[in-house]
N, C-alpha and C positions, 0 to 999 in steps of 0.2 A: 397442158391442163391434167390435174391430178386425179386419180380415179375416185370416184365417190364412196365415202363411208357409208355402209348400209347398216352394219351392227358392230358392236365392240363390247368386251367385258371379260371378265375372268373365266377362264375353263382350263382344266388339269389336261396337260398333254403328255402323252407318253414318247419318251426320248427315243431316238433313232438308233443310238449306239448303244447305251446302257439300258436301255429298257425300263428306265425309272420314271414314275409320274410325279410331273411338278406343275405347279400352278402357273399360268402364263396369261398376260395381258393379250387376248386375241382380237383382230380387227379384220372383219370381212369388208372387201372391196369389191368393186365390180368386175375385177379381172383375177383376184386372188384372196388369200389369206396370209396377212402377216402375224406373226406372234412374237410377243416383247417378253424379256425377264420381268421388266416392271413397267407400270403404265408410264412413269415418266422419262422413260428412255427414248433417245431421239431416233435410234436405228434399230429395226427389228433383228431378232436373233435368227430368224428364218423366214421364208416366203414359199407359199403353195400355190402354183398356177391352177386355176379352175378349168381352164379350156381343155376339154376332152377328158376331165376328171368324172369319177363316178362316186356316189355318196352310198353308204350302207348305214342303215339304221332301222330298228336297234342293231347295234354290234354286240354279239354275247359271246366274243373270244376270250373273255378274262373272268369266267365264273361269277363270282360275287360282285364284281364292279359293275354297277349300274349306271345307266343313263350315258352309255358311250355310243360314239359313232365314228365311223371310218370313210376317209377320203382317201381314193386311190387316184394317183396321177397316170397320166400316158406313159410314164416310164416304170409303171408298176410298183411305184412306192407307196407305202400305206402310212398314213397318218392318223393316229388315234386320238380323240378328243372326249373328254368326260364333263358333263354338266352337272351342276349341282342338285338339280331336281328335274322331273319329267316335263314340265312345261318350258324350261328354259332350254332343256335340249331339243324339243320340237319347234321353238322358235328358231333356234339356229339352223335345225334341218330344213326348215320351210324357206328359209331365206338363201340358204346355199344352193338348195335345188333350185331356186327361182333365177339366182345369178348364173348357174351353168346352163340354164335353159335359154336365158337371154344371150349370153355368149354364142350357144348353137344358133340361134336365129339372127344374130346381128342386131339384136334390139338392146335398148337403154334399160336397166333395171329401174323400174317405177311402181310405187304401191298402186293397187287396184283403184281406178276412179269409179266410184258408184254413181256419181250423178250422171255419167254418160252411159254406163253399162246397164242400169235399171230404171233410169229415168226419174230420178228423184227429183221433186219440186224443189226450185231454188228457194222457197220461202221456209222450207225444213231445216231448223237449226239442230244438229244432232248433238252438238256439245250441250246446250241448254237441256235436250230430251234425255242425255246421259246424266247430267246432274239431278233430274227429277227422279229418274229411275233408281239412282242412289241414296235418295232420301232415307234416312232411318226409319221414319215414321209412315210416309206415305208411298215410300218407293217400292221396288220388287224385293221381295223377302229373301235373304240369303239363309241357306239351309245346310246341313250336313246330310248328304244322301249316300245310299250305299248301292252298288250294283256289280255283279261278276266278283264279289269276295273283295271289293274296293271300297274305300270311303273317300267320297268327294266333300271335302269341307270348303263352305262358304260360296256355294253355287246355287244354281236355281234350274228349272228345266225350261224348255222352249215354249211348251204351251203356257207356262205361267208368265212368260215375257208378253205373248200374245195378249193373253187374259188382262194383263195390266195396261198394255197400250189400248186396249177397246174399251176397259172400264174407265180409263182416265181420259177418254174422249180425244186421245192423241191420233187416231185412224178411226175410219167408219166402219171397217170390217175386219175381219181375219185376214182376208187375201191382203189387203192394204197393210196390215200388220206385218206380214211375211217380207214385204218390200222394204218397210222401215227397219225391221229387225236385221235384215240382211244388208241394208247399210251400214247399220251399227257394228255388224260382224266386220265387214269389210274394211272399215274405217278405224278397227281396233278398238271400239269402245266395248265390245263384247269378245270373249274368246271362247273357243270350244274346248270342252272337257268331255272325255271319254271317246271311244271308238266311233260310235254312231255319229256324233255331231261333227268329229274330225274329218270322217270319211265324206260327209256331205259337203264340207269346205274344199276338199281336195277334188270332188266331182265336177261334173259339167253341168250340174243343173242350174235353172235359171235363178232360182233362190236358195242359196247356200244354207239358209237357216231353215230349222226344222220345227214345225208346231207339232212337238211330239213329248208326251210325258217321260220318255226314256232317253232324250237327247239333253244332255247337260251343258250349262255354259257358266261362265263367271266374269266379273270385272276384273281388268287387268290389275289393279292396284288394291284389290281387296284382301291379299294374302292367301288366296286359293291354294290348296295343295291337296293331292291325291296320295292316299296312302294304302298299303296292303291291309286287310282286315284279317287277323291271326285267327285261324280255327282252335286254337288252345285257350279255351276258356278259363284254365287253371293258372294262367300265366299272370302273375301280380307285378305290376310295374312299380318301381320307385315313385314316390310322391311327385318328384320334379319332372317325370317323364308323363304323366297321365294327362297334361294339359293339351288341348287341341293346337296344333300347328297352324299359325297363322300368317307366318312369314319366313322365308328362308333366302340364303344367297352368300354370296362371299364378299367380305370385307377385308381391309387391312387393320391390323391390330397392333398396337405396341406393346411389346413386352415390359414386365415390371422391373425385370433385373438389368438386362442389357440394353433396354429402350430401343431395340431395334424393331423394325416393323415387318411382319409376316402375312401373308395371305391366310386367312381363315374362313372356313364356311361355318355360318352362324345359322340357328335354328331357333326361331322365337315361339314359345307356347304361351297360352293364357290359361288360367283357372286351373292349375296355379301358374303364377307368371314366372317363367324362367326363360334365360337365354343361354344356350349351349353353343360352345364353338369347338370345331373339329378341324383336323388336318384334312384339307381337301383332296390331298392325293391318295388317302385311304384310311381305315380304321373305323370300327363301328362306335367304339367308345369315345366320349368327348374329352378333349383337352381341358376343358374347364367349365365352370358353371357359375352364370351370375343370376343371383336371386334379385327379382326386380321389386318385390313387395317394400314400399318406402322409398324407393330410388328416386334420383333426379336425373334428367337426360336434357341435354341442351346442346346445340352447336357451339363451336368455339373457334376464335381467329388466331389464337397462338398455340404455341406447341406447351408441352407439360412444364418447361423451364421458364415459362412466361416470356420468353420473346415471340416476335411477330414470326410466324411459321410459313414457310414456302410451300408447305403441303396445303392442298385446298380441300373442302369438304369434310372437314374435321368435326366429330362431335364427341361428347363425354358422358358417360354413366357413372354416377356417384351412387353407391349402394348405401343401404342403412346403415353398414357397418363402417363407411367412409372409405371404402376402397374405390380408387379411381380407375376407370378404363378409358382409354383413348382408342377412338376407331375412325377410320377414313373411308367414305364412300367414294364411288367413281364419279357422280355427278352431284350437282346441287340437288337436283330432284330426286335421287336416290337417297341422299342424306336426310331430306325432309320426309320422305316415305317411312325411313326407317325410324325416325324420332316420333313421328305419330303413331306408328304401330305399336313401339314399346311404350309410350306414354298410354295407349288404349289399353294395352296388356295390363299394366300395374294398376291401372284405374278399375277394371272389371275384374281381375284376378286376384287370388288370395295372397 
């Protein structure tokens, strides 16, 4: 029986021989980590056993290179991975730590069951409740909050969630609201943002959710992003970089000249609406900029030559200047999320 796939996606990995950083398709299994040169490859380029391994995060061995974590095997071999942004790194770290713990305890990897752990009533529909909370008019309001010189975009506080549950008559009191909010958190409908809420999740408290104005949370598909707040008020950014970051991550992009596909890190901003793409292995300046005002974005089932494509999850952006960009997501869900986020950005942005 093949090991269960727990998580997969693009990460940048440091080479063991030449110390170069290259994007890899990484798969976390119950007993190890496989990494592939391309997502479509049948055999991995390497495998890291997790039994007896230790994980270090954050790993600050490389100066300005952010969101790095390190896995050290029993043979004292170090493997370094870099995520595209903070929340992506934390998600990988949480699952890898849990996989290592399960191996040590002889257990199977499984997501926490909230109905057994906190006795959630069987009649409670967390999915329906989540959709109500995300309602743009009557749901929980997403805000841009500042704490410890960091700006948390598209998030909300713990006490606001409890306030909403009580006012919406989803619960009878705040204590019952804590139980429901903890269930939403454990099932992945809510995500912790900031040290206070993350420490509560990693702790041993009965309710990992905090009814606290300083505890921040976000919806997993909201485009949440945390960024450092510069103390230099005199810095004037170019117009295209002034917008709020609403989504980011790695996608495959087809080149305009050679028509080859390469992994790029994309950052989507709104108001003004721009999509920048970078070399995921490093570099602060973007390789290119896509102005989204007046653009068209749609999923495609054929390649740029008009033939049926063997590649899956393709979508196309056509700018107002009629420049075509072909991109590939890792899954159908990810493609849909990017298309919706881009559409929302150019509808509300300048």
